[in-house]
N, C-alpha and C positions, 0 to 999 in steps of 0.2 A: 542148515544143519546147526545144531546147538547142543549144549550140554554143560557139564561141569567136571572139573578134575582138581582135587585138592581144594584150595581156596579160590580157584578160578571158575568163573561162569563166563561162557562165551557163545557166540553165534557167528556163523560164517556163510557167505554167499559166494558162489563160484560159477563162472561161465567159461566154457571151452569150445573151441572151434577148430576143426581139422579139415584139410583139403588136400587130396592128391593133386600134384601139379603135372605129373606125367607118370609113366610106369615105375620109375625109380625114385622120383623126388616128391617129398611131401612137406606140407607146411602146417604147423600147429600154433595156436594162440590161446592164451587163457588169461583171465583177470579174476582177482578175488579181493574180498574185503572181510576182515575179521575184527570183531569188537570183543574185547576181553575186560572183565572186571575182577580185580583181586581184592577180596575183602580184608585180608590181613594187612596189606600194604596201603589200603585206601587209594588204589591206583586204577586207572582206566587206560587201556591201550586201543588204538585204532590202527590196523595194519592193512596197507594197500599193496597188492602185488600184480605186476604185469609180466608175462612171459611170452616170448615167441621163439620158435625153433624151426629149423630146416633139417630134414633127414634124407639121406641118400642110401638106397639099398643096392649094395654091390652084388649080392647074391641072396638066395633064400635064407642064408644063415649069417650074413655079414651086413652091418649097417654103420654108417658114419653120421654124425649129427653135430650141429652147432646151435646153441641157444643163447638168448640174451634175457636176463631177468633184471627188473627194476622193482625195488621194494622200499617202502617208506613206513616207518612206525612212528605215530604221533602219540605220545604218552603224557599223562598228567605228572609223571616223574621225569625230569629233564635227563637223568642218567639212562633212561630207557629209550630215548628218541634216537633214531638212526635213519640213514638213507644208504641203500646198497645198490650198486650196479655190478653185474657180473656177466661174464661171457664164459661159456663152457663149450669145449670142443672134445668130442669123444668118438670112440669106435667100439662097437659091440660085435661079438661073434659067438655063436653057439654050435656045439657039435654033438 
């Protein structure tokens, strides 16, 4: 996937894998790479992202999940470099 927005030109590649572990528990994983070029700033960013998650269905309308995300951005501008680790725990319900 690629395109442009404002002064940014980018392309991204993503792969996703999902697997039910049993009737209530599921596992998801994804990885992506994005390359961005910013004309006005004369800057290039490469962003790498890995995500895994476990989901548990309590009922047809209620689900709990936990996910871990690791993201690194390597930029030609030192101010735009970062590494992020995050854990998210949540619960969703619909009525």
